[in-house]
LUMFI-163428 format. One record per residue (C-alpha): residue in three letters; z, y, x. Coordinates in pm, whole numbers, padded with zeros to 5 digits, always signed. Example, Ala and Ser with C-alpha at 12.3 -4.5 7.8 and 13.67 -1.06 7.14 Angstrom:
ALA+00780-00450+01230SER+00714-00106+01367
END
This chain:
MET+07831-10477-08662ASN+07532-10574-08419ILE+07276-10312-08345ILE+06966-10355-08180VAL+06840-10029-07952VAL+06512-09981-07811GLY+06447-09827-07470SER+06495-09830-07140GLY+06579-09468-06999GLY+06907-09273-06931ARG+06877-09182-07304GLU+06931-09507-07385HIS+07196-09594-07188ALA+07407-09279-07328ILE+07335-09380-07628CYS+07462-09765-07599TRP+07783-09623-07446LYS+07860-09402-07742LEU+07789-09711-07965ALA+07992-09924-07748GLU+08314-09714-07826SER+08275-09757-08197PRO+08512-10010-08358LEU+08243-10079-08615VAL+08022-10243-08327GLU+08060-10581-08199LYS+07719-10616-07968ILE+07434-10427-07846ILE+07087-10592-07801VAL+06902-10320-07526ILE+06521-10401-07564PRO+06437-10376-07285GLY+06721-10188-07114ASN+06797-10100-06758GLY+07073-10174-06497GLY+07322-09943-06679THR+07293-10110-07022ALA+07315-10454-06856LYS+07623-10385-06706GLU+07797-10138-07010LYS+08046-10339-07265LYS+07928-10488-07580CYS+07557-10453-07428ARG+07283-10709-07324ASN+06924-10678-07232ILE+06606-10868-07381ASP+06300-10868-07212ILE+06037-10951-07475SER+05828-11097-07223SER+06067-11355-07100CYS+06234-11422-07420THR+06265-11762-07530TYR+06290-11793-07901ILE+06012-11530-07986LYS+05711-11707-08203ASP+05395-11604-08225ASP+05350-11591-08575GLY+05247-11226-08644THR+05563-11110-08657SER+05710-10831-08467PRO+05909-10958-08131TYR+06151-10648-08223VAL+06246-10792-08567GLN+06233-11130-08442ILE+06515-11060-08208ALA+06689-10826-08444LYS+06709-11138-08698HIS+06828-11373-08431GLU+07102-11171-08298GLU+07186-11082-08649CYS+07141-10698-08640ILE+07187-10473-08895MET+07075-10138-08781ALA+06827-10047-08523VAL+06793-09725-08308ILE+06478-09654-08097GLY+06551-09413-07826PRO+06152-09332-07706GLU+05854-09124-07833ASP+05597-09383-07816PRO+05725-09675-08016LEU+05823-09411-08306ALA+05498-09245-08276GLU+05339-09618-08322GLY+05554-09686-08627LEU+05817-09902-08492ALA+06059-09730-08763ASP+05813-09837-09017VAL+05831-10221-08913PHE+06205-10242-08889TRP+06226-10075-09253ALA+05983-10310-09374ALA+06208-10625-09245ASP+06490-10453-09416ILE+06648-10358-09107PRO+06781-10018-09140CYS+06651-09766-08840ILE+06724-09475-08651GLY+06428-09308-08583PRO+06145-09118-08832LYS+05879-09349-08956LYS+05538-09296-08840ALA+05439-08977-09060GLY+05716-08785-08946ALA+05671-08873-08571GLN+05357-08717-08556LEU+05588-08358-08501GLU+05582-08488-08148ALA+05272-08724-08129SER+05064-08411-08215LYS+05102-08092-08096ASP+04828-07946-08312PHE+05006-08123-08602ALA+05346-07968-08526LYS+05181-07653-08496SER+05037-07655-08851PHE+05358-07777-08972MET+05547-07456-08807ARG+05297-07239-08964LYS+05303-07381-09319TYR+05678-07373-09305SER+05697-07045-09163VAL+05892-07194-08860ALA+05940-06930-08596CYS+05699-07015-08317ALA+05450-06866-08070ALA+05096-06817-08235SER+04848-07093-08121GLU+04498-07235-08117THR+04341-07583-08122PHE+04043-07691-07943THR+03859-08045-07888ASP+03567-07877-07727GLU+03592-07769-07392GLU+03372-07494-07355LYS+03516-07282-07673ALA+03891-07286-07541LYS+03776-07137-07232ASN+03588-06875-07388TYR+03917-06826-07599ILE+04112-06782-07298LYS+03856-06496-07135LYS+03890-06338-07483HIS+04274-06374-07514GLY+04391-06346-07110ALA+04681-06459-06937PRO+04947-06573-06934VAL+04877-06880-07214VAL+05047-07203-07250ILE+04780-07501-07250LYS+04938-07823-07390ALA+04750-08171-07449ASP+04784-08262-07831GLY+04910-08619-07783LEU+05177-08770-07606ALA+05169-08705-07206ALA+05502-08818-07069GLY+05550-08512-06984LYS+05244-08436-06782GLY+05057-08264-07061VAL+05198-07885-07064THR+05069-07619-06820VAL+05203-07254-06808ALA+04922-07068-06682ALA+04990-06740-06481THR+04653-06634-06441GLU+04310-06688-06614GLU+04232-06887-06348ASP+04472-07085-06374ALA+04433-07142-06774LEU+04084-07201-06697ALA+04177-07483-06457ALA+04435-07637-06692VAL+04145-07672-06978THR+03935-07873-06697ASP+04213-08088-06579ILE+04336-08205-06924MET+04031-08207-07108ASP+03763-08327-06832SER+03953-08507-06539GLY+04118-08767-06828ARG+04430-08726-06601VAL+04633-08776-06972GLY+04367-08983-07131GLU+04297-08963-07485ALA+04619-08726-07517GLY+04388-08453-07391LYS+04103-08476-07610LYS+04275-08191-07820ILE+04477-07906-07696VAL+04655-07639-07821ILE+04640-07280-07631GLU+04994-07074-07713ASP+05050-06734-07658TYR+05331-06745-07392LEU+05697-06658-07517GLU+05914-06452-07240GLY+06311-06585-07233VAL+06505-06853-07142GLU+06507-07180-07266ILE+06753-07396-07474SER+06779-07740-07625VAL+06914-07823-07975LEU+06958-08177-08086ALA+07068-08280-08402ALA+07117-08536-08683VAL+06848-08559-08995SER+06868-08744-09295VAL+06555-08682-09499THR+06492-08932-09749GLN+06245-08969-10078GLU+06474-09154-10268SER+06588-08982-10578ALA+06950-09012-10520LYS+06951-08919-10207LYS+06679-08643-10203GLU+06935-08358-10247ALA+07165-08483-09954SER+06898-08419-09716ARG+06998-08243-09410ILE+06972-08186-09039ILE+07305-08102-08847PRO+07291-07934-08515PHE+07457-08065-08200VAL+07602-07852-07910PRO+07323-07653-07716ALA+07196-07766-07395ARG+07005-07660-07131ASP+06778-07923-06940HIS+06659-07788-06575LYS+06287-07956-06512ARG+06168-07780-06205LEU+06247-08007-05917LYS+06383-07751-05673ASP+06671-07478-05748ARG+06639-07184-05883GLY+06383-07320-06122GLN+06118-07337-05851GLY+05868-07654-05762PRO+05655-07866-06018ASN+05808-07963-06376THR+05931-08298-06383GLY+06107-08477-06677GLY+06449-08339-06624MET+06679-08261-06317GLY+06971-08240-06481ALA+07141-08054-06811VAL+07470-07896-06899CYS+07647-07829-07224PRO+07794-07613-07369LEU+07576-07268-07323SER+07776-06927-07237ASP+07445-06769-07345VAL+07403-06906-07660THR+07611-06710-07920ASP+07744-06769-08271GLU+07460-06508-08377ILE+07190-06647-08170MET+07294-07025-08384ALA+07262-06835-08680GLN+06922-06676-08652PHE+06793-07037-08518ARG+06931-07170-08845ARG+06789-06963-09071ASP+06433-06942-08859ILE+06392-07242-08744LEU+06622-07537-08879THR+06605-07434-09256PRO+06245-07451-09268THR+06174-07755-09067LEU+06428-07908-09310LYS+06220-07765-09599GLY+05924-07893-09459LEU+06052-08241-09399ILE+06136-08266-09763ALA+05764-08102-09871GLU+05597-08351-09647LYS+05788-08636-09834PHE+05884-08770-09476ASP+06122-09088-09438TYR+06311-08926-09161ARG+06643-09080-09058GLY+06731-09014-08712PHE+06715-08754-08430ILE+06516-08433-08384PHE+06504-08196-08076PHE+06429-07829-08074GLY+06319-07686-07758VAL+06346-07338-07797MET+06278-06994-07646LEU+06572-06730-07662THR+06306-06400-07682LYS+06367-06020-07737ASP+06282-06075-08101GLY+06518-06369-08145PRO+06494-06776-08111LYS+06130-06908-08124LEU+06062-07305-08124LEU+05842-07422-07853GLU+05801-07795-07966TYR+05976-08078-08175ASN+06078-08392-08012VAL+06138-08654-08259ARG+06413-08813-08072LEU+06735-08703-07872GLY+06632-08506-07490ASP+06631-08695-07194PRO+06847-08559-06978GLU+07017-08389-07246THR+07175-08658-07427GLN+07344-08752-07127ALA+07530-08385-07103VAL+07579-08370-07514LEU+07712-08736-07600PRO+08024-08699-07347LEU+08143-08402-07582VAL+08114-08617-07899ASP+08478-08653-08032PHE+08335-08834-08315ASP+08231-09217-08385PHE+07876-09215-08286ALA+07801-09574-08504ALA+07947-09409-08814MET+07738-09108-08796CYS+07425-09290-08765CYS+07540-09519-09096SER+07557-09181-09254ILE+07199-09116-09136ILE+07111-09410-09311ASN+07291-09404-09618GLY+07246-09010-09689THR+07596-08924-09649LEU+07515-08690-09340GLY+07649-08375-09479GLN+08004-08504-09572PHE+08015-08661-09209ASP+08315-08455-08992PHE+08144-08354-08659LYS+08417-08278-08378TRP+08358-08165-08031LYS+08573-08159-07736THR+08587-07786-07611GLY+08531-07841-07272TYR+08168-07841-07078VAL+07956-08142-06923VAL+07747-08063-06619ALA+07459-08355-06547PRO+07287-08324-06235CYS+07023-08582-06184ILE+06924-08809-05844VAL+06571-08890-05826SER+06351-09113-05580GLY+06199-08887-05302GLY+05837-08794-05429TYR+05906-08760-05742PRO+05751-08630-05990GLY+05462-08765-05753ASN+05430-09071-05598TYR+05741-09242-05490ILE+05871-09561-05364LYS+06108-09816-05592GLY+06354-10114-05459LYS+06558-09886-05285PRO+06904-10059-05290ILE+07186-09812-05492THR+07559-09753-05340ILE+07841-09592-05494GLN+08170-09484-05316LYS+08383-09590-05611LYS+08701-09427-05517LEU+08508-09101-05470LEU+08311-09188-05826GLU+08640-09255-05986ASP+08834-08939-05865SER+08573-08721-06000GLY+08570-08897-06359ALA+08193-08925-06410LYS+08021-09146-06601VAL+07719-09235-06438PHE+07415-09322-06689ILE+07117-09550-06563ALA+06769-09422-06582GLY+06509-09592-06302ALA+06738-09860-06174GLN+06742-10259-06231LEU+06972-10507-06160ASP+06859-10666-05846ARG+06945-11031-05853ARG+06796-11168-05575THR+06989-11023-05311THR+07359-11020-05181SER+07533-10764-05003SER+07898-10765-04787ASP+07869-10361-04871PRO+08194-10270-05105ASN+08002-10007-05213ALA+07678-10235-05340THR+07602-10202-05704GLY+07364-10480-05728LEU+07135-10170-05858VAL+06792-10085-05693THR+06557-09798-05808SER+06293-09873-06055GLY+06169-09522-06127GLY+06158-09171-06047ARG+06435-09022-06204VAL+06738-09286-06140LEU+07068-09172-06287ALA+07277-08883-06368CYS+07621-08823-06312SER+07767-08673-06628THR+08135-08498-06569TYR+08314-08330-06812GLY+08557-08073-06734ASN+08802-07812-06923THR+08605-07537-06784PHE+08269-07531-06654GLU+08359-07500-06256ALA+08600-07790-06314ALA+08278-07959-06429TRP+08003-07842-06182LYS+08253-07948-05905LYS+08350-08253-06053ALA+07940-08363-06084TYR+07866-08295-05749GLU+08134-08478-05618ALA+08009-08781-05802VAL+07670-08697-05700SER+07793-08716-05312ALA+07946-09064-05361VAL+07579-09199-05519HIS+07324-09309-05213PHE+07008-09452-05195ASP+06691-09399-04916ASN+06534-09104-04957GLU+06699-08978-05272PHE+06666-08611-05382TYR+06904-08402-05648ARG+06898-08000-05710LYS+07227-07862-05611ASP+07224-07560-05883ILE+07243-07718-06252GLY+07425-07514-06467LEU+07453-07224-06225PRO+07360-06867-06277GLY+06977-06811-06167ALA+06924-07197-06176ALA+06766-07191-06583GLU+06394-07168-06590SER+06283-06909-06781GLY+05961-06799-06926LYS+05896-06478-06738LEU+05593-06439-06485
END
């Protein structure tokens, strides 16, 4: 079968790589893709703006491309097109889609909606209040005290959350989000949450929930192996928040008892809510979880796979990923046989100097191929594109230039964590571009960001 994948990040490269391994898949069309998907087997990037056969007839260009390329399934990677209803568009065109329809996507698109959903269905989470008035929000903080967590209601590309240690920090965060316009419309409404102390984990999961009477009883959420993202820029969880500096999977501090609590207090009531709200939710969900002394508490929902967690989780997949997607679509997820490799994956990211602030694009990327091969790493490209304008006699040239802040991840498998970690940083040492930066402690003790101030 032919599949269309929407997105341009490292997550989408990992999804395409895993889909391409399936004997069920003949061709993958990636819109718009990146330099990694351009080189991935079975994959071809298409840029909507330069696609010659798209007609201006009111039909979605995504649908036109899917039909022209004879794609019979779509996979949507990022949150923005899901929040805008692209899954609805695909389904309306009789193209089954991995990704929730717009109604369910509000679980990520609106923090207020998500918190209301959590309270309604008794999902374990932090207490919170929602505000549209800046002065009322500030008065609440003065009465409540700090620490608190300030969240812009809408999608803000990872820039809408502030963990405020002091009342002054909290008040400044409210001004920054609501008054400065830094996150635009996303900051017109904010959620102020109680601060939770603990250590964060990420649980990605496959979801199959539909209101079709024959399939309703088959609704399932099946969690993947827990992972951990390291969001702070610098070693030992220091520096500003980023979109993610690397990930590790599985986690030695997540016991069977913790996962049982997670299922009981977070996953099961979430599934109950998805069914009760009559969402058509066939895709993935990301549970951002804090492990507190009182058990796991949900921090947030993402309505897609996490990034860079996907680059650490998918290398452990020991099943046909495309077949699993089919089971999500047709309501047989509960019967699908999930098998996982027993080792570890460490996936440090290499970023552009200046990230998450300003950075310069267009830096040529070289890779010492023998060193990379010896490490066994899979390089997942995020912020890099093919540069067709230049040629190089350098045997290490990749033909790629940087185009984003997070440039790539080196995902490496090992039978032990120590083996995976050593190989991952051997791979990192093989990659070079001007002004590159990376953390040197992904997965090590003390590296995980904690909810402790």
